[in-house]
N, C-alpha and C positions, 0 to 999 in steps of 0.2 A: 349336494350331492350324496347319492345311494346311501347310508350308513354302510359298514364294510359286518362283513354276517362273522361271529367270530368262530373259533375253531372248533367242529363236534367231532370227533374221531365217528363216534356211532353214524351220526345224519350221513357223514363224510361215504361209509360204510355203504348205506342204505341207498342211497344216491347212488354208489358205484350198480347196487343187487338195479335198482328199478329203471335204471339205461333202457338196459335188453327189454324191456316190456312199453318203452315207448314209441307210438305210436309216427312213423319216417314221414309223413304227409306235413301235406302244405299247410299252415293256418286259414285260416278264411276268415270273411267277414260278412257280418250277422246286417242288413238295413234295418231302421225303424227310422219312419217319414213321421214330423212329428211338424205341419203347420209350414213355417219357414223355415226351418231347422232337419237336419237328415242326421240320424246319431249312426254313426259305424261300428257296433261290436267287435270284440277282437275276442273271434273264439277260436282256441287252440286245441291239440286232440284229446281226446277223452281218459286215455293212457295217460295222459301229461299232468290232466290236472287231477285222476283218483293217485295218482304217486303226489301227487305234493299234499294232496289233503292229507294222507298216509305223515308226511315231513310237520304235520299241523298239529298245534295244542290239543285244539277241539276235535281234531279231524274232519274238518266239510270242509266239503269239495269246492275248491272255489268257481263259481260258474263266468259267460264271458261277461266281458264290461268296455263299456264305452271307450274306444282309444282316439276317435276324433268325432267333430260335430260340422257339419258347411252350415253357416250358416248364409243363407240363400240374398235375405232382403237389404243386409248389409255387405255384404262381399269379400268377407270374411274367414278364414278356417280357424279351427282351436281344434287341439293336440291334446292327449293324457299322456303322455311316456308311461307305460308299465312295465314290470319287470317281468321277462319273457320266459326264464332257464328255472331248470330242475330247483325249486327249493317251496319250502312253507312262506316265503311271498310274493310265488307268482299270483300277477294281478294289480299288484299292490303299484304304487307308483314308485319309478324308478329314484327319483327325487329328492334329498330331505326332506325339503318345503316347499319347493316351484312345484304345484300339481296340473297347471295346464298353461297353456303356451298359445297364446292366440295370431295370427297371420292377418294385416290385410292385403288382403287380394285380388285383381279384375280377373278370375276366374269365369268363363265362359257357365250358365248357368245351363250344365244340363242335368242336371241332375240324378248322378249314379246309382243304378238300384241295384246292381251286382258287385260280389266280390272281387271279380274284375275288374270290373269299373273304376268301382270305386280304388284299386290299385294303383289301374290306373291314371286315376284323380293325383291319388299323393306325387304319383311320377313327375307330373306334370309340371302344378302348383305347388308344391314344398321349395321356397328359398335353396339353393345352395347351401350344406353349413348343417343341413338336417339329415339325420335315417328316414330314406322311405323305406323301406321293408317292413310290413308290418311284424312278419316274424324277432324283429329285434327293438319291438314294440316304443317304434318311434323315437322323436328328443332330437338333441345336437349330437355330434359327432365326437367322437374322442375328442378331436382337435378344438371344438367349443365348449367343451367341458370346462375352462377354466372362466367362461360369462357368465353360467350356471354358478357356478360357485362364485364367484364374484358378486350376481345380482343377490344370492341365499344370506350373507350377511348384512344385508337391507332390514331390517327387524320389522315385525306388522306383512312382507310381505309372500305372496304365497302365490303369485303369478306372473307372467311375464308377455309383453306386445309389443310385437314388431309393429310401428304402427307408419302410416304414408305423412302422418303432420304431427302438428305440434314440434313436441320437442323432447329429447328423454332424459328422463326421472322419474322419479318416485309419482302413481298416482293412483292414488286410496291405496289396494290390496294389491296395486300390477304393479311393477316396474316397468315405464316404458322406456323401447330403442327405435327410434327415427330407425325407416329403411338405408339409410345411406351414411348410416354412422354404422349397423349393423355389416355393413356393403364392407365401411373401413376396415372393420377389426376383421372379418374374415380371412379378409387379406394378408394384413397381416399378421393374424395367426398363419395361414397356410406360407408365407412369407419364410417366417420363425420353422415351421414346420422342415421347406425345402431347405433351409439352409444348415440344420441340425441333421437331415438326412443328408448332407452331402459332407458335412466334417464327419458321418457315423464310416461313410462309405470312403474318406480316406483313413480313418484312424483302421477300418478294417480289413482295407491294404496292406499299411503298414505290417498290421498283425501279423497278416496270414503271410508276407514276404522275410519277415526278424521268427516268423514261430515256426516255419515253411521249410524254405529255403536257407536263408540263411544259417539258420539251429542245422537243416541236414545238408549243407553244405556253402561252409562259413568262407573260402577262398574264392568260392565260384560269386556268392552272392553277398558283399558286406553287408551289413545291420544299415537300415533305414533310418535317419533318425528325421521326424520333422522339423522343416526348417521355421524358422521365427516371421512371423508375417504382423509386420509394423501395424500398430494401433488392438491390439491383445492387450498388454496391459491397459491401454489405456480404458476399452470398453469392460475387463474381467473387477477391479479395482472402483469400478463405477460411472467411470466418463469425466463425464464436466463436474460432479459430488463426490471426487474424488479423495480431496480432502477431508470428507464428513466419515469416507472410509475404518474402518477399525479392520487392520488384518488380523490370523490368529493364529497358534499352533505354529506348522509348518509352513505358513503361505510367511509367514514373516520370515523366517530364516533363509526360506529360495528369494523372496527377496531382497535380502538383506543380502545374499548370496549371487542375486543377478547386480544390486550395485555395486558390489565388490570387483565382480570381472568388468564391467565397463566404467568403473569410476575413472580411468585415467584418460578416456575419451570419451565421457559427458565433463569431467570436469575440465579440459582442454575444450570442446566445444560449445558446450551450455553451462558453466560456472554456476551464474545464477540460481539454473536449473537444481544442479547440484547439491548446493545447497539449501535450497529450501526443497527440494526431495526428503533432505537429509532430516532437515526440521518437522515437517511435517505428515510424514507415514514414518520415518522411520523411528522418532524420539516419540511419537506420537503412544504408538506399540510400547516402546520399551517403558517409558516412564508411567504407563498403566500398571503393566508389570510387575515392575520393583515398589509401587505403591501397595500392593496386592499381598507381594513378598513383604513388606514390612508388616501389614497387618495380619496377616496370620502368623510373623514371627513373635509382632507383640502380645497373641493372644494363646500364644504358646496352642496351636491346633494339631490336631491328634495327626499318627501317620498318614492315613488315607485321604487325607484332606491336602498335605503331602504330593500324597503320591498322584493323586488327581491332576494336581499344580503340577505338574514335571512329564506329565501325559501329554497338556496341552502343550506343555514347551519343550520342547524335548532337547533343545538346543540347551539348555542347560546342563543335560548328564553332560554334553560335547566337554563345555569349561570345564568339567569336577575332571573328565578323560584327559582335557587336552588334545584328544584327538576326535576327530568324525566317528559319531556313534550311530550307531539303528538302533533301538526298540524291539525288540521280537515280542517280551511278553510280562508284561505285567501282574506281580501276582504271580508269579511263575514256580508252576513243582520241581524241584528238583533230586528230587531222593526215585525217581521213577514215576511210568505211567508217561502223561501226556503233558504238554506246557502247559496247559487248563486245568489238566484233569484234578482227582484227585491223589495226592501226593506223599510222602512220608515228611519232606522237609519245603518251605516256602516263603521264593527270594521274593523281593518288593518288588527287584528291574533284573530280567534278564537282558542284558544286552551284549551287541558283536560290535566290532571293530567295523567299520564299515566297508573297507578295502581289502584287513586280513579275514574277515567273519571270525578273530578269533574271539571267545566272547568274555562279557563282564557279566561280576553281579554288583548287584547296589540295595542297600540295607537302608532303612530312612526311621529313623526315632523321632523323639519330641524335642524343638526347642531347650524345652525346658529338661532333657535330661544332662544329668550328672557328670561330667566328665572328668572331676578331679572327686576326689577324696578326703579322707584327714589330713591333716599338716604333719608332715611326718617326725617331720627336724624343723629348727623354725627357717622361714622361708621356701621350705620344701615339703613337694605336695605329694600321697599317690596318688594313681588312679583310682577312679571309683571302681564298686562294684558293678554299676550299670556298664560302661565304658567296657570293662574287661569283660561282661560274658557278651556284651555286643562281637567284639571279636572274634570269640569263641564262635557267635554260633554263626559268622560268614563265613571262616572257616571253615564250619561244619558242613555249611551249606556248599561249596567251594567243590569241599571232598567227595560228599551225595553228588554232587554234578555230574566231576572227572570221570566217577565209579560208572554215573550211568548214562551218559554224555549219547553213549552207541542205541541204549533203547527211544530215548528220546527224541532224536533225528528221527528215528526211525516211525516212532508211535504219532509223530507231532505233523511229519514229511518238511520239519523245516532240518535241511540238510546242507546252508551253507551257515554252518555254525563249527566251528571248532573250539577245541579245549588248550591249546598249545600253551599257555599261559594267562592263566584264566585271572583277570584283573579282581579286585574287591575294593571298595568304594563301602567308606562306612556315613554316613552321613547324620549327625550326632549333635546334641548341646548346643551352648552359646561362650564365642569365645571369650575366657576369664581378664577380666578388667586391669588388675593393678599385676607391676612386672612382676614378683615373685613370680605370681600362678600364673603366669603366660610364658614364663619361662619355662617353669614342670611339664605345664602341656605340651612344651616344643618337645621339652629330651623324651618326655611317654611317646609322642607320635612318632616321632624318625625313628625308634625303636621297629617300631611294626613295619617288617620286611614285606610283610607281604597283604597287609590289609590299610587302604591308604584313610584314615579318618580324617572327614572334613567338616567343620562347623557349622551350621545357618549363615553368622555372619561372613568365614568363606566366603560362602554363592552370593551373598548380598552381596560384598565388596567387589565381586567378579559383574554382576549386573550393573554397577553405578560405573565403575571402572571402562563396561565396555559403554554405556550410556555416555558419559565422556569423552572417549577418545571419537562416538559422532559426532557430538556437539558441539567440540572443544569449548564445553562450558562447564564450568562445579558444579556437581548435584547438591540441590539445595532440598530436603525430604519437605514434604507436604503432610506429613502427618505428625496426629497429636504426641508429643513425649510419652505422656503418661500413659497412652495404647501400647508403647513402645517397650513399657515393663513386664516382663514378664512372673506371674504368680506360681508360684510353686506349689500345688496340691503333695498330700501325705499320700506315698501309695501312684500316681498318675503313670509313673514311666514303669508297671506293668506292661507285659503284652499279653496280658491274660485276656479273653476275653472274658460274657459274664456268664459262661459259668467254670471259669477255669481253666482251659483248655489254652495252650501257646497258639496265640493267630499267626502265626510262623507252620505249624501242623498241624496233619489229616487224617 
């Protein structure tokens, strides 16, 4: 397909100014007869060509260019799809690699000699699936564009040939498609388009009802919900290839919720399918996520990588809080301004309870962040400087958020967000290995009434527990134990950026 034009504000402004100067008349064809072939050149208005010249680097005005050819002796038509909109690329090929499309035809050899006759010829003899208006530069219709895109993936191809004989495939620098194959493809494309148009109409009807009638008169017009149609899930997750489909993020959560809601009836009517569904879909996705979690844990990945993992798998946050949450904004400004704009304080995640809309803040540190400091007395450890600093940091974020919530909601257009009792969660460090250290850690975090401290081992344990509950089998890690040991480097716990600034403040 044609390469997308880069955004150029100066050019866009110039194009807007030039549009008023463009002649509104119809394009026409110039006829050049050469023996057994006749070429038809597209002539656009002089105003349009002069305007295009001012957009070109060389300033040269484009001249009428061949749009199509009639090969009288071989009864075939060749079209050369062109760009016809105001652009510095006026008259250049419409597609990235396909320069011409040849079509075997049974036209009557009346040799059109005028522009009007030539336009009539195209309208009569170009097959369905082709643009027939010369002002649009010919070529395939929008519905058929994927065919061009597919053919252009074949190396060395610069032309397409619709043939009445032979077979579909490469032929030199042309890709041949037999008429019947082209007709079948066009029919399937059209059928897909009609299906999506019907689905789009249904969705628009639902939207119009819910957003207009239900919103204005909820008692008279109850909210409409799309009814489940059998076969929908089968098609969406790959049909007969469903076992090889890897679901991600919210899709995994939605599937788990659907199975959970239908579990009693599925287990009763189709117990074997229920077990198979658990193993082939849920466990494949969950095992992959647990493995990725373990590898990141072993390599002490930085905060941004963990943030991306939680964004892709938001249900992990729900496991942290113990209630369903919705991520409102990652890297959210909570100290004024908009959620995604420049502010004074940045929280890794701003979430909310999906039922009450109560806000929650999540701060993420590295797995290697020390959570215990020096041994204060025999068998008793004090909290680390890093842990205490992180706790104060998230409390400071909460204070700024509560103070500025009104302006945040107004400027960011997020109105279903409340600060009744903002939950604060700090994800940091690893669970201590010795009983004495673990005891000190539990005593420390139990005293933080406003901040819930969760280690990365806690999260991994929740994922593994979920996996074991779904499978009924004990989880065995596939990660090499050597990868699981975190190596700590001096200074790696700092939140400072490359220039010494705090990454949570802007």
